[in-house]
PyMOL Python script that loads the backbone (N, CA, C, O; Angstrom):
from pymol import cmd

cmd.read_pdbstr("""\
ATOM      1  N   UNK A   1     -39.015  12.930   2.552  1.00  0.00           N
ATOM      2  CA  UNK A   1     -39.816  12.443   1.447  1.00  0.00           C
ATOM      3  C   UNK A   1     -41.027  11.688   1.988  1.00  0.00           C
ATOM      4  O   UNK A   1     -40.892  10.819   2.850  1.00  0.00           O
ATOM      5  N   UNK A   2     -42.187  12.019   1.487  1.00  0.00           N
ATOM      6  CA  UNK A   2     -43.417  11.354   1.898  1.00  0.00           C
ATOM      7  C   UNK A   2     -43.781  10.302   0.863  1.00  0.00           C
ATOM      8  O   UNK A   2     -43.790  10.569  -0.338  1.00  0.00           O
ATOM      9  N   UNK A   3     -44.079   9.108   1.346  1.00  0.00           N
ATOM     10  CA  UNK A   3     -44.520   8.048   0.442  1.00  0.00           C
ATOM     11  C   UNK A   3     -46.015   7.865   0.594  1.00  0.00           C
ATOM     12  O   UNK A   3     -46.565   7.985   1.688  1.00  0.00           O
ATOM     13  N   UNK A   4     -46.657   7.575  -0.510  1.00  0.00           N
ATOM     14  CA  UNK A   4     -48.106   7.374  -0.509  1.00  0.00           C
ATOM     15  C   UNK A   4     -48.386   5.976  -1.024  1.00  0.00           C
ATOM     16  O   UNK A   4     -47.905   5.583  -2.087  1.00  0.00           O
ATOM     17  N   UNK A   5     -49.172   5.227  -0.257  1.00  0.00           N
ATOM     18  CA  UNK A   5     -49.528   3.879  -0.672  1.00  0.00           C
ATOM     19  C   UNK A   5     -51.025   3.686  -0.475  1.00  0.00           C
ATOM     20  O   UNK A   5     -51.605   4.153   0.505  1.00  0.00           O
ATOM     21  N   UNK A   6     -51.631   2.998  -1.414  1.00  0.00           N
ATOM     22  CA  UNK A   6     -53.064   2.714  -1.349  1.00  0.00           C
ATOM     23  C   UNK A   6     -53.236   1.202  -1.423  1.00  0.00           C
ATOM     24  O   UNK A   6     -52.717   0.549  -2.329  1.00  0.00           O
ATOM     25  N   UNK A   7     -53.973   0.652  -0.458  1.00  0.00           N
ATOM     26  CA  UNK A   7     -54.266  -0.777  -0.436  1.00  0.00           C
ATOM     27  C   UNK A   7     -55.706  -1.000  -0.875  1.00  0.00           C
ATOM     28  O   UNK A   7     -56.604  -0.244  -0.505  1.00  0.00           O
ATOM     29  N   UNK A   8     -55.916  -2.040  -1.665  1.00  0.00           N
ATOM     30  CA  UNK A   8     -57.253  -2.411  -2.125  1.00  0.00           C
ATOM     31  C   UNK A   8     -57.535  -3.864  -1.771  1.00  0.00           C
ATOM     32  O   UNK A   8     -56.629  -4.697  -1.723  1.00  0.00           O
ATOM     33  N   UNK A   9     -58.793  -4.145  -1.525  1.00  0.00           N
ATOM     34  CA  UNK A   9     -59.274  -5.518  -1.422  1.00  0.00           C
ATOM     35  C   UNK A   9     -59.659  -5.948  -2.833  1.00  0.00           C
ATOM     36  O   UNK A   9     -59.883  -5.094  -3.691  1.00  0.00           O
ATOM     37  N   UNK A  10     -59.741  -7.232  -3.089  1.00  0.00           N
ATOM     38  CA  UNK A  10     -60.098  -7.706  -4.428  1.00  0.00           C
ATOM     39  C   UNK A  10     -61.601  -7.855  -4.615  1.00  0.00           C
ATOM     40  O   UNK A  10     -62.197  -7.168  -5.445  1.00  0.00           O
ATOM     41  N   UNK A  11     -62.212  -8.746  -3.850  1.00  0.00           N
ATOM     42  CA  UNK A  11     -63.616  -9.105  -4.061  1.00  0.00           C
ATOM     43  C   UNK A  11     -64.558  -7.947  -3.779  1.00  0.00           C
ATOM     44  O   UNK A  11     -64.642  -7.458  -2.652  1.00  0.00           O
ATOM     45  N   UNK A  12     -65.258  -7.518  -4.803  1.00  0.00           N
ATOM     46  CA  UNK A  12     -66.227  -6.443  -4.665  1.00  0.00           C
ATOM     47  C   UNK A  12     -65.613  -5.045  -4.671  1.00  0.00           C
ATOM     48  O   UNK A  12     -66.335  -4.049  -4.694  1.00  0.00           O
ATOM     49  N   UNK A  13     -64.293  -4.971  -4.649  1.00  0.00           N
ATOM     50  CA  UNK A  13     -63.625  -3.672  -4.693  1.00  0.00           C
ATOM     51  C   UNK A  13     -62.945  -3.495  -6.048  1.00  0.00           C
ATOM     52  O   UNK A  13     -63.260  -2.563  -6.788  1.00  0.00           O
ATOM     53  N   UNK A  14     -62.023  -4.382  -6.368  1.00  0.00           N
ATOM     54  CA  UNK A  14     -61.361  -4.318  -7.672  1.00  0.00           C
ATOM     55  C   UNK A  14     -62.033  -5.237  -8.682  1.00  0.00           C
ATOM     56  O   UNK A  14     -62.217  -4.866  -9.841  1.00  0.00           O
ATOM     57  N   UNK A  15     -62.396  -6.432  -8.242  1.00  0.00           N
ATOM     58  CA  UNK A  15     -63.072  -7.380  -9.144  1.00  0.00           C
ATOM     59  C   UNK A  15     -64.554  -7.063  -9.230  1.00  0.00           C
ATOM     60  O   UNK A  15     -65.158  -6.630  -8.249  1.00  0.00           O
ATOM     61  N   UNK A  16     -65.130  -7.273 -10.381  1.00  0.00           N
ATOM     62  CA  UNK A  16     -66.580  -7.128 -10.515  1.00  0.00           C
ATOM     63  C   UNK A  16     -67.256  -8.455 -10.147  1.00  0.00           C
ATOM     64  O   UNK A  16     -66.583  -9.376  -9.683  1.00  0.00           O
ATOM     65  N   UNK A  17     -68.557  -8.564 -10.345  1.00  0.00           N
ATOM     66  CA  UNK A  17     -69.299  -9.772  -9.960  1.00  0.00           C
ATOM     67  C   UNK A  17     -68.890 -11.002 -10.777  1.00  0.00           C
ATOM     68  O   UNK A  17     -69.170 -12.133 -10.378  1.00  0.00           O
ATOM     69  N   UNK A  18     -68.232 -10.785 -11.915  1.00  0.00           N
ATOM     70  CA  UNK A  18     -67.743 -11.898 -12.743  1.00  0.00           C
ATOM     71  C   UNK A  18     -66.284 -12.253 -12.428  1.00  0.00           C
ATOM     72  O   UNK A  18     -65.656 -13.030 -13.147  1.00  0.00           O
ATOM     73  N   UNK A  19     -65.760 -11.678 -11.351  1.00  0.00           N
ATOM     74  CA  UNK A  19     -64.357 -11.890 -10.945  1.00  0.00           C
ATOM     75  C   UNK A  19     -63.370 -11.385 -11.991  1.00  0.00           C
ATOM     76  O   UNK A  19     -62.272 -11.924 -12.124  1.00  0.00           O
ATOM     77  N   UNK A  20     -63.758 -10.356 -12.728  1.00  0.00           N
ATOM     78  CA  UNK A  20     -62.913  -9.735 -13.749  1.00  0.00           C
ATOM     79  C   UNK A  20     -62.476  -8.357 -13.255  1.00  0.00           C
ATOM     80  O   UNK A  20     -63.172  -7.722 -12.462  1.00  0.00           O
ATOM     81  N   UNK A  21     -61.335  -7.911 -13.725  1.00  0.00           N
ATOM     82  CA  UNK A  21     -60.847  -6.579 -13.410  1.00  0.00           C
ATOM     83  C   UNK A  21     -61.273  -5.650 -14.539  1.00  0.00           C
ATOM     84  O   UNK A  21     -60.711  -5.718 -15.632  1.00  0.00           O
ATOM     85  N   UNK A  22     -62.256  -4.780 -14.299  1.00  0.00           N
ATOM     86  CA  UNK A  22     -62.760  -3.906 -15.363  1.00  0.00           C
ATOM     87  C   UNK A  22     -61.683  -2.949 -15.892  1.00  0.00           C
ATOM     88  O   UNK A  22     -60.741  -2.601 -15.180  1.00  0.00           O
ATOM     89  N   UNK A  23     -61.843  -2.536 -17.143  1.00  0.00           N
ATOM     90  CA  UNK A  23     -60.923  -1.578 -17.755  1.00  0.00           C
ATOM     91  C   UNK A  23     -60.838  -0.303 -16.929  1.00  0.00           C
ATOM     92  O   UNK A  23     -59.755   0.260 -16.769  1.00  0.00           O
ATOM     93  N   UNK A  24     -61.965   0.156 -16.404  1.00  0.00           N
ATOM     94  CA  UNK A  24     -61.966   1.403 -15.629  1.00  0.00           C
ATOM     95  C   UNK A  24     -61.094   1.277 -14.377  1.00  0.00           C
ATOM     96  O   UNK A  24     -60.450   2.243 -13.969  1.00  0.00           O
ATOM     97  N   UNK A  25     -61.073   0.099 -13.774  1.00  0.00           N
ATOM     98  CA  UNK A  25     -60.232  -0.139 -12.602  1.00  0.00           C
ATOM     99  C   UNK A  25     -58.769  -0.132 -12.994  1.00  0.00           C
ATOM    100  O   UNK A  25     -57.939   0.470 -12.312  1.00  0.00           O
ATOM    101  N   UNK A  26     -58.450  -0.803 -14.100  1.00  0.00           N
ATOM    102  CA  UNK A  26     -57.061  -0.817 -14.588  1.00  0.00           C
ATOM    103  C   UNK A  26     -56.583   0.605 -14.880  1.00  0.00           C
ATOM    104  O   UNK A  26     -55.458   0.977 -14.545  1.00  0.00           O
ATOM    105  N   UNK A  27     -57.445   1.381 -15.502  1.00  0.00           N
ATOM    106  CA  UNK A  27     -57.110   2.763 -15.850  1.00  0.00           C
ATOM    107  C   UNK A  27     -56.869   3.590 -14.581  1.00  0.00           C
ATOM    108  O   UNK A  27     -55.906   4.354 -14.513  1.00  0.00           O
ATOM    109  N   UNK A  28     -57.733   3.441 -13.589  1.00  0.00           N
ATOM    110  CA  UNK A  28     -57.593   4.209 -12.346  1.00  0.00           C
ATOM    111  C   UNK A  28     -56.300   3.843 -11.618  1.00  0.00           C
ATOM    112  O   UNK A  28     -55.616   4.723 -11.095  1.00  0.00           O
ATOM    113  N   UNK A  29     -55.963   2.560 -11.581  1.00  0.00           N
ATOM    114  CA  UNK A  29     -54.725   2.131 -10.930  1.00  0.00           C
ATOM    115  C   UNK A  29     -53.518   2.676 -11.676  1.00  0.00           C
ATOM    116  O   UNK A  29     -52.548   3.112 -11.055  1.00  0.00           O
ATOM    117  N   UNK A  30     -53.568   2.655 -12.988  1.00  0.00           N
ATOM    118  CA  UNK A  30     -52.472   3.203 -13.799  1.00  0.00           C
ATOM    119  C   UNK A  30     -52.279   4.694 -13.497  1.00  0.00           C
ATOM    120  O   UNK A  30     -51.147   5.161 -13.368  1.00  0.00           O
ATOM    121  N   UNK A  31     -53.375   5.431 -13.386  1.00  0.00           N
ATOM    122  CA  UNK A  31     -53.287   6.860 -13.078  1.00  0.00           C
ATOM    123  C   UNK A  31     -52.678   7.101 -11.699  1.00  0.00           C
ATOM    124  O   UNK A  31     -51.865   8.009 -11.527  1.00  0.00           O
ATOM    125  N   UNK A  32     -53.069   6.295 -10.722  1.00  0.00           N
ATOM    126  CA  UNK A  32     -52.499   6.428  -9.380  1.00  0.00           C
ATOM    127  C   UNK A  32     -50.988   6.205  -9.409  1.00  0.00           C
ATOM    128  O   UNK A  32     -50.231   6.956  -8.794  1.00  0.00           O
ATOM    129  N   UNK A  33     -50.560   5.178 -10.122  1.00  0.00           N
ATOM    130  CA  UNK A  33     -49.135   4.871 -10.214  1.00  0.00           C
ATOM    131  C   UNK A  33     -48.372   5.992 -10.915  1.00  0.00           C
ATOM    132  O   UNK A  33     -47.258   6.330 -10.516  1.00  0.00           O
ATOM    133  N   UNK A  34     -48.967   6.567 -11.955  1.00  0.00           N
ATOM    134  CA  UNK A  34     -48.332   7.674 -12.667  1.00  0.00           C
ATOM    135  C   UNK A  34     -48.184   8.911 -11.780  1.00  0.00           C
ATOM    136  O   UNK A  34     -47.284   9.725 -11.986  1.00  0.00           O
ATOM    137  N   UNK A  35     -49.078   9.046 -10.789  1.00  0.00           N
ATOM    138  CA  UNK A  35     -49.019  10.184  -9.863  1.00  0.00           C
ATOM    139  C   UNK A  35     -48.102   9.908  -8.679  1.00  0.00           C
ATOM    140  O   UNK A  35     -47.993  10.728  -7.767  1.00  0.00           O
ATOM    141  N   UNK A  36     -47.439   8.745  -8.694  1.00  0.00           N
ATOM    142  CA  UNK A  36     -46.462   8.449  -7.652  1.00  0.00           C
ATOM    143  C   UNK A  36     -46.954   7.604  -6.502  1.00  0.00           C
ATOM    144  O   UNK A  36     -46.208   7.374  -5.550  1.00  0.00           O
ATOM    145  N   UNK A  37     -48.185   7.135  -6.558  1.00  0.00           N
ATOM    146  CA  UNK A  37     -48.705   6.278  -5.496  1.00  0.00           C
ATOM    147  C   UNK A  37     -48.226   4.847  -5.685  1.00  0.00           C
ATOM    148  O   UNK A  37     -48.101   4.370  -6.813  1.00  0.00           O
ATOM    149  N   UNK A  38     -47.961   4.171  -4.582  1.00  0.00           N
ATOM    150  CA  UNK A  38     -47.727   2.734  -4.598  1.00  0.00           C
ATOM    151  C   UNK A  38     -49.096   2.097  -4.423  1.00  0.00           C
ATOM    152  O   UNK A  38     -49.883   2.538  -3.585  1.00  0.00           O
ATOM    153  N   UNK A  39     -49.389   1.066  -5.205  1.00  0.00           N
ATOM    154  CA  UNK A  39     -50.688   0.408  -5.151  1.00  0.00           C
ATOM    155  C   UNK A  39     -50.461  -1.042  -4.750  1.00  0.00           C
ATOM    156  O   UNK A  39     -49.620  -1.726  -5.334  1.00  0.00           O
ATOM    157  N   UNK A  40     -51.210  -1.516  -3.750  1.00  0.00           N
ATOM    158  CA  UNK A  40     -51.019  -2.862  -3.241  1.00  0.00           C
ATOM    159  C   UNK A  40     -52.364  -3.527  -2.950  1.00  0.00           C
ATOM    160  O   UNK A  40     -53.391  -2.862  -2.810  1.00  0.00           O
ATOM    161  N   UNK A  41     -52.327  -4.845  -2.864  1.00  0.00           N
ATOM    162  CA  UNK A  41     -53.510  -5.644  -2.559  1.00  0.00           C
ATOM    163  C   UNK A  41     -53.423  -6.089  -1.102  1.00  0.00           C
ATOM    164  O   UNK A  41     -52.371  -6.541  -0.649  1.00  0.00           O
ATOM    165  N   UNK A  42     -54.521  -5.961  -0.373  1.00  0.00           N
ATOM    166  CA  UNK A  42     -54.629  -6.479   0.992  1.00  0.00           C
ATOM    167  C   UNK A  42     -55.849  -7.381   1.006  1.00  0.00           C
ATOM    168  O   UNK A  42     -56.980  -6.910   0.889  1.00  0.00           O
ATOM    169  N   UNK A  43     -55.620  -8.667   1.147  1.00  0.00           N
ATOM    170  CA  UNK A  43     -56.723  -9.613   1.083  1.00  0.00           C
ATOM    171  C   UNK A  43     -56.506 -10.731   2.092  1.00  0.00           C
ATOM    172  O   UNK A  43     -55.369 -11.083   2.404  1.00  0.00           O
ATOM    173  N   UNK A  44     -57.582 -11.277   2.590  1.00  0.00           N
ATOM    174  CA  UNK A  44     -57.501 -12.411   3.492  1.00  0.00           C
ATOM    175  C   UNK A  44     -57.473 -13.727   2.758  1.00  0.00           C
ATOM    176  O   UNK A  44     -57.364 -14.781   3.384  1.00  0.00           O
ATOM    177  N   UNK A  45     -57.569 -13.691   1.434  1.00  0.00           N
ATOM    178  CA  UNK A  45     -57.587 -14.911   0.647  1.00  0.00           C
ATOM    179  C   UNK A  45     -56.176 -15.417   0.390  1.00  0.00           C
ATOM    180  O   UNK A  45     -55.221 -14.647   0.287  1.00  0.00           O
ATOM    181  N   UNK A  46     -56.079 -16.720   0.291  1.00  0.00           N
ATOM    182  CA  UNK A  46     -54.794 -17.340  -0.050  1.00  0.00           C
ATOM    183  C   UNK A  46     -54.495 -17.098  -1.522  1.00  0.00           C
ATOM    184  O   UNK A  46     -55.403 -16.839  -2.312  1.00  0.00           O
ATOM    185  N   UNK A  47     -53.226 -17.181  -1.887  1.00  0.00           N
ATOM    186  CA  UNK A  47     -52.848 -17.002  -3.288  1.00  0.00           C
ATOM    187  C   UNK A  47     -53.547 -18.019  -4.131  1.00  0.00           C
ATOM    188  O   UNK A  47     -53.365 -18.041  -5.348  1.00  0.00           O
TER     189      UNK A  47
END
""", "prot")
cmd.dss("prot")
cmd.show_as("cartoon", "prot")
cmd.util.cbc("prot")
cmd.orient("prot")
């Protein structure tokens, strides 16, 4: 079994300039998950 995982950074990748998560980003992540991908955040920022 092959597993697929996609890592994203937050600033400038998922978040827009207002530090908001756009609807289009939420929709794209939902589609990836529905296709069987694991989606994760990789960031150097503290929680």
